[in-house]
N, C-alpha and C positions, 0 to 999 in steps of 0.2 A: 641482257640485263646486268649480268655480272661485270661485263666490260664497262658499263655506265657507272656502276658502283665503284669499281676500281679507279676510274677516271675522276670521279667525285672526290674519293679519298686522296688521290694524288694532288688534286687542286687544293683541297683543304689543307693538306700538310704543307704544300708549297706556300700558301697564303700565310700560315702560321709561322713558317720559317722566315718569311720576309718581314714580319712584323718587328719593328725595332722599339727600343726604349723610348724614342721620341713619339712613336705612335701610341705607346702605352700611356705615356705621360699626358698626351693630348686628350686621350679618352678619359682618364681619371679626372682631369680638370673639367672637361665638358659634362661628365655624367655624375660626378660626386658632389659638386659644389653649386649651391643656388647662387645666382647672380655672380658667376665667377670672374667676370671681366670688368666689373665696376663701370659698365656702360661703354666699354672700349673693345667691343667684339671685332671691329674692323682692324684695329691695330694688332690684336691677338692673331687674326688670320694672316695678316701681312707678315708677321714675325714667323709664323709656321712656314709660309712659303719660302722665306729667306733661309730657313734652316734645313729644308729638305735636301738640298744639294750637298750639304756638308756631311750628312750622316754616313755615306760610304767611306769617308776618310777617318771615321772614329775607330781607334784601335785600343786606346787606354782609358782608364778611369778618368784621367784629367781631360782627355778629348771629349768624353761624354759630358763632363761638367761644363765645359765651354759651350757645348751645344744646348744643354738643358737650362742653364742659367738664364739666357735671354728669354726663353719660353716663360719661365715663372715671373721674370721681371715684367713681361708684357701684360700680365694680368692687372697690374696696377695695385696689387694688394701685397703688403710686406709679409703677410702670414703664409704666402706660398714660398716654398724654398726647395733647394736640392742640396743634399749633403752626403758626405761619406759616413758610413755607419761606424767605422773605427778609425777616425782621422787622428792625426798627431795632435798632441796638446800644445805643440809649439807653433807660434804665430810669427808674422813678420816682426823683426827685432826692434823696430823704432816706431814711435808715434809720428804720424804724418798729417799734413794739412794740404788742402787743395784750394787754390785761389787763382782766378783768371786762367783756368785750364793748365795750371802748372802744379807739380807736387813738391812740397817742401818738407824738410826734416825739422821736427820740433825739439829733438833731444840733443844734448851736448855730447858729441862723439867725434873725436879727432878734429875738433874745431869746425864741425859741419852744421851746427845749429843754425837754422834759418837758410841754409843753402838749398838750392833747387836740386831735386833728385832727377837726373837726366835719363837714367836707364836702370833696369833691374834684370839680372840674368840675361843680358844681351838684348832685352826688349826696351825700346824707347818709352819714356813716360807718355808721350803723345799716343803711341800705339796701345799702351796699357789702358788709358782712359777710354779710347774707342771701344776696346773689348769690354771693359767694366760697364759701360753705359749701353751696350748693345741690347736692344729690346725694350729699353725704358720708354715710358709714355712721353709724348711731347709735353704734356702738362706738367711733367716732373722736372723739366729742364731747369727751372729756377732753383730747385732744391738739390740738384745732383751733387754739386761740389761738397756741400755740408753733409749730406747723407753718406756719400762715398768716403769722406774723411773718417767717419765714425767706424766704418766696416772694412776699410781697405786692408788692414792687417790680416784679417781672415781671408779676404779674397785673394790677395797676392800669394798667400800660402797655398790655397787650393788651386789657383791658376797654374802654379809651377809644380804640379803633380805631387803636392804635399812633401816636397823636399825641405830640409831644414837649413840648407846653406843658401845664402843670397849674395850675389855679386852686385855691388852697387857702384854707380858712377855719379859724381857731382862735378861741377866745373873745375875743381882743383884736386880731386882725389878719386882713386879707384880702390875699393877694399871689399873684403868678404866678411860676413857676419852670420852667426847662428841664430835661428829663430828663438823667440822667448815664450815663456808660458803666459797664459791668459792672466791678466791682473784684474782682480775683482775689487771694486770699491765697496766700502762698508754700506750696507743697505740704508741705514738711518744715521744721520749726523745732525746734532743740534747744538747751537751756541747762541748767546745773547750778546749783541753789540750795542752798547749803551742801553736803550730801552726797547730794542728791536730784536725779536726772535728770528733766527734763520734756521729753517728746517730743510735739510737736504735729503731727498729721497732718491737713491740711485736705482731702486727697483721697488716692486710692490709684491714681494714674495711671501712674507711671513705674517701670520695673524698677530704675533706679539707687537707688530708695528702699531696696531691700533691702541694698545695699552700705552706704548711710548708716546704716541701722538697726544693722547689725552693729557698725560702728565706734563708734556712739554708746553702745551697751550696754557696750562694753568701757571706756568712759570714766567709768563709774560704779562705782568699787570697792565701794561699800557694797551694791550690788545693789538699791537703792531706786529705782524707776522709775515715773513717772506717764506713762501713754499717753493722750493727749487726742484723741478722735475725735468730739467734739461738732460737729454741723453737717456732718460728713463725708458726702458724697452717694455715695461709693463709687468704683469704677474697675475694677480688674482682679482677677479671681479668683486669678490666679497670684501677684500681689503679696500678697494676704491669706495664701495658703498659705506663701509664702516668709517673710513676717514672723513667722508663728507658729512656723515651724521654726527660724528664727534664735534665737528666745527659748528654745525647749524642747529643741532638738537631736533632736526627734522628727518623724515624718512624720504629716501630717494629710490626711484627706479632708474636703472641704467639704460633702458631701451624705451624708445618712444612708440607708443601704441601696443607695447607688450609689457604685461606685469611680470617682469623677470624675476623679482623676489616678492611674491605676493603677500607674504606674512611680515614683511619688514625685518628690522634688525634682530628682534628677539628670537625668532625661530632659527635664524641662521648663525648669528654671532652673539650668544648669550653673554659673552664677556663685556658687552656694551650695556648691560642692564643697569650698571651703576650710574648711567647718565640720566635715568629717569628722575624727575623731580628737580633737576638743576635748571636754573634759569639760563636762557640763551644769552651768551655774552656778546657784547658789541666788539667786533673785531675789525681791524683795518688790514685787509689782506692784499698781498701782492703775490701773483703766481709767475715764476720764471719758467718759460718753456721755449723750445726751439724746434727746428725741423726734424730733430731726432727724438722727439717725444712721441713714443709709439704705443699702439695697442691700448691696454688698460690705462696707461698714463695719458694717452690722448683722450680717452673717454673722460677721465678726471678733468682734463683741461676743458673739454667741450661742455661738460655740466657746470663747471665753475663759471664759464663765460655765459652760458645760456641762462643761468639763474642769477647772474650779476652778483656773485659773491665777493668780487673785488676787481682789481685790474690785472691785466696780463702784460708782462714786459718780456721782450726777447724777439722771437721770429714767428711768422705765420706758420700754421701747421702744414705738414706735407701729407697727412692722411685725411680721409673724407668722413662722411656721415654714415657709412655702412661698414661694419666691422665683421670680419670673418672670425668664427669661433669653432670650438671643438675640433682641434687639429687631428688629422689622421696621417699616418705615414705608411708608405708602401715601398718595398724594395724592388727596384727595376732589375730584372734578371740578367740582362745583357751587360750592364755596367757595374752592377752591385751598389749603385747609388740609391739613396732613399729620397723619394719625392714626398714632400710635406705639403698638405693643402687643408683648408678649412672645409667643414662639412655643413655648417650652418652660417647664416648671416643674421645680424640684427641691426636695427636702425637706432642710432643714438640721438639724444635730444637735439632738436634743430632740423632733423631730417624732413619733417613735414613742411617746414618753411624754407627748406633748402638753405639753411643758415649755418654755415661753418663758422667756427669761432675766429675772431680777428684780434690781432695783437693791438693793445692800446698804445704802447710805446715800442716802436721797432728799434731794436739794438742788435746789430750784427757784429760779432767779433772779427777782427782782421788778423792777418799774420803778424803784424807788428804788435798788436795788443797781446797776443799769445807769447811772443818772444820776450816782451817786457813784463810778463806775469800779471797783466791787468785783466780783471774780470769786469768788463764794462757794463754788462747787464746787471750784475749784482750791485755795482756802485750806483747805477741809475735807480734801482729799487730802494737802496738805502737813502739816497737823496730825496726820493719821492716821499718816503715815510717821515723823514726828518722835517720836511717842509709842510 
């Protein structure tokens, strides 16, 4: 009997010793998240199979990052992620653009603006894109270049073991540059062009935004308003709800079939009580959105379109009708990386009808537009409201 117990203990210890961070991450995703794969279980399983053989070669934190990143990408939900707990604040030094499977430099440096970036730290751009996109859902292929261009600075920094020096090659120059700090756009920016208000929302983080929004809307007597949420990665559900109610003087639920805010605006955001008694204004609204409009900003877009509050100009969304919420993080002991994953999901308006928002006027920026400083989507919105 004692021999059997000893054997059982040895087997248990051996099994625990063989468990890797990949195993732990897979278990967390499977067991902690409802509907974790957005209906893409087969793709998730295929990705796991492709990664299993790579695990024995993982030695550094960066090695593990390269293994675990495809796993979280294969879920099809941008709320899954893997990150270093104490990563450097320096990112890739230049803003980049991806078009036709090529990477281009958007900043003026040594005459390289608009030049193709051929390699970074000895790795060709072709190889980089293969690594960046490993694990992505086939359905995401139409959006990959735009989504990657938004986040490539962070990825390249993480991919190269969080080093701060980057050796770059273009067709006519080789040089080394140091990473740069994250640049943060001001959360709210407002201006009036002729009689058209332009409200730029870079994020949805602060309750004060609702005060500002209400004041700004009142400053546009014509009722013509452009709301720009391109590249907005989200923030607070409450702010989304508050902003919608400022515009419409109506109450909104952010989930279909779930009374997510049962008491409406008064019990959660008393700062909006001043809206009571005001007549609903006639507004001519244009929403600017793109494939990098994420999370709560995507919810705002979906509700805007679902309730026909105006027209949408820009690009079709890259997110769906089920949104992961209440993010949780767990540190994986072998690598020290933090796995981030949602623990609940809710369905946003349009889910029951399987009706994802569609863009009324498709406008996609090109490399040439960016190099010439043209904002073609904003210009299209201005032309629409002027006419």
